[in-house]
C-alpha positions as CSV (number, residue, x, y, z in Angstrom):
1,M,-31.5,-8.1,-10.0
2,L,-29.1,-8.5,-7.1
3,R,-29.3,-11.4,-4.6
4,S,-28.0,-11.2,-1.1
5,N,-28.0,-12.9,2.2
6,L,-28.0,-9.5,3.9
7,T,-31.8,-9.2,4.5
8,E,-31.5,-6.5,7.2
9,T,-29.6,-4.1,4.7
10,D,-31.4,-1.4,2.6
11,P,-31.5,-2.5,-1.1
12,S,-30.0,0.7,-2.3
13,Q,-27.1,0.4,0.0
14,L,-26.7,-3.2,-1.2
15,W,-26.4,-1.9,-4.6
16,E,-23.9,0.6,-3.7
17,F,-21.8,-2.1,-2.1
18,Y,-22.1,-4.2,-5.3
19,L,-20.9,-1.2,-7.5
20,Q,-17.9,-0.7,-5.1
21,L,-17.0,-4.4,-5.3
22,V,-17.2,-4.2,-9.1
23,E,-15.0,-1.1,-9.1
24,V,-12.5,-2.6,-6.7
25,E,-12.2,-5.8,-8.8
26,A,-11.8,-3.8,-12.1
27,A,-9.1,-1.8,-10.3
28,F,-7.2,-4.8,-9.2
29,K,-7.4,-6.4,-12.6
30,K,-6.1,-3.1,-14.1
31,L,-3.3,-2.8,-11.5
32,K,-2.2,-6.5,-12.2
33,G,-1.9,-5.6,-15.9
34,D,-0.2,-2.2,-15.3
35,L,2.2,-3.9,-13.0
36,A,2.7,-6.9,-15.1
37,V,2.0,-9.0,-12.0
38,R,1.9,-12.8,-12.6
39,P,-0.2,-15.1,-10.5
40,I,1.3,-15.8,-7.1
41,F,0.5,-18.9,-5.2
42,H,1.5,-18.3,-1.4
43,Q,1.8,-21.2,1.0
44,R,1.8,-19.2,4.2
45,E,-1.0,-17.2,5.8
46,D,1.3,-14.3,6.7
47,R,2.5,-14.1,3.1
48,I,-1.1,-14.0,1.8
49,E,-2.0,-11.2,4.2
50,A,1.1,-9.3,3.2
51,H,0.2,-9.7,-0.5
52,I,-3.3,-8.5,0.2
53,F,-2.0,-5.6,2.1
54,V,0.4,-4.5,-0.6
55,A,-2.3,-5.0,-3.3
56,F,-4.6,-2.8,-1.1
57,L,-1.9,0.0,-0.8
58,A,-1.4,-0.2,-4.6
59,Y,-5.2,0.2,-5.0
60,R,-5.5,3.2,-2.7
61,L,-2.6,4.9,-4.4
62,H,-4.2,4.3,-7.8
63,V,-7.5,5.7,-6.6
64,T,-5.7,8.7,-5.0
65,L,-3.7,9.4,-8.3
66,K,-7.0,9.0,-10.2
67,E,-8.8,11.6,-8.1
68,K,-5.8,14.0,-8.3
69,L,-5.7,13.8,-12.0
70,R,-9.4,14.2,-12.3
71,R,-9.2,17.5,-10.4
72,R,-5.9,18.9,-11.7
73,A,-5.3,17.3,-15.1
74,P,-8.5,16.1,-16.5
75,G,-8.3,13.7,-19.3
76,L,-5.2,12.2,-18.0
77,T,-5.4,8.6,-16.8
78,P,-3.3,7.2,-13.9
79,R,-1.8,4.7,-16.5
80,Q,-0.8,7.5,-18.8
81,A,0.7,9.6,-15.9
82,L,2.7,6.5,-14.6
83,E,4.0,5.5,-18.2
84,K,5.1,9.2,-18.7
85,L,6.8,9.5,-15.3
86,A,8.3,6.0,-15.6
87,A,11.0,7.5,-17.8
88,I,12.4,9.4,-14.8
89,Q,15.2,7.1,-13.5
90,M,17.4,7.0,-10.6
91,L,20.9,6.0,-11.2
92,D,24.4,5.9,-9.6
93,V,27.3,7.7,-11.3
94,H,30.7,6.3,-10.2
95,F,33.9,8.3,-10.4
96,P,37.1,6.6,-9.4
97,T,39.6,8.8,-7.3
98,T,43.4,8.7,-7.6
99,D,43.7,7.2,-4.3
100,G,41.6,4.1,-5.1
101,R,38.4,5.3,-3.6
102,E,35.2,5.9,-5.6
103,L,33.0,8.9,-5.4
104,I,29.3,8.0,-6.1
105,F,26.6,10.3,-7.1
106,T,23.1,9.0,-6.8
107,R,20.9,11.1,-9.1
108,Y,17.6,11.0,-10.8
109,T,17.3,12.2,-14.4
110,R,15.9,15.7,-15.1
111,P,12.3,15.5,-16.1
112,E,11.4,16.3,-19.7
113,A,8.9,19.3,-20.2
114,D,5.9,17.0,-20.4
115,Q,6.9,15.1,-17.3
116,Q,7.5,18.4,-15.4
117,L,4.1,19.6,-16.6
118,I,2.5,16.5,-14.9
119,I,4.6,16.9,-11.7
120,D,3.5,20.7,-11.6
121,Q,-0.1,19.9,-12.2
122,L,-0.3,17.5,-9.4
123,N,1.6,20.0,-7.2
124,W,4.3,17.5,-6.6
125,R,8.0,18.4,-5.8
126,L,10.9,16.1,-6.6
127,P,13.1,15.5,-3.6
128,P,16.6,17.2,-3.6
129,Q,19.3,15.2,-5.2
130,P,21.1,13.1,-2.4
131,P,24.6,14.0,-1.4
132,P,27.5,12.1,-2.9
133,K,29.0,9.2,-1.2
134,L,32.7,8.4,-0.9
135,T,33.8,4.6,-0.6
136,A,36.5,3.5,1.6
137,K,40.0,3.0,0.2
138,R,40.5,-0.4,-1.4
139,E,43.6,-2.5,-0.7
140,I,45.7,-2.6,-3.8
141,E,46.8,-6.1,-4.7
142,M,50.4,-6.6,-5.8
């Protein structure tokens, strides 16, 4: 039995709203666990709204990933895909030059075969590696 103060609404539509609410609450609980989010107590309204907005975006991304996986990689959950793809890292490689500057290459690690399979199944493409940066010459102290 479902109780509501929405007397003008069709009972079957109320039931669908309730099921959506249960699904959203479960997704938020799961996301908090996946993201290891601790309780946050905001003091200002704008921060509360920002937190809700970010949580909603995370929820929508989770739902979108779940749907893509259902269609293109059945049996793989969003959590499993994210855990597998989390091993791909972005790092900066620094090379000192002879004139005191530094050449910086920002690179992501090459995906392993199973990671590449997920990327291919989802029809994703990794962005091109960014170009190197060269820092300004540092003053040499004597």
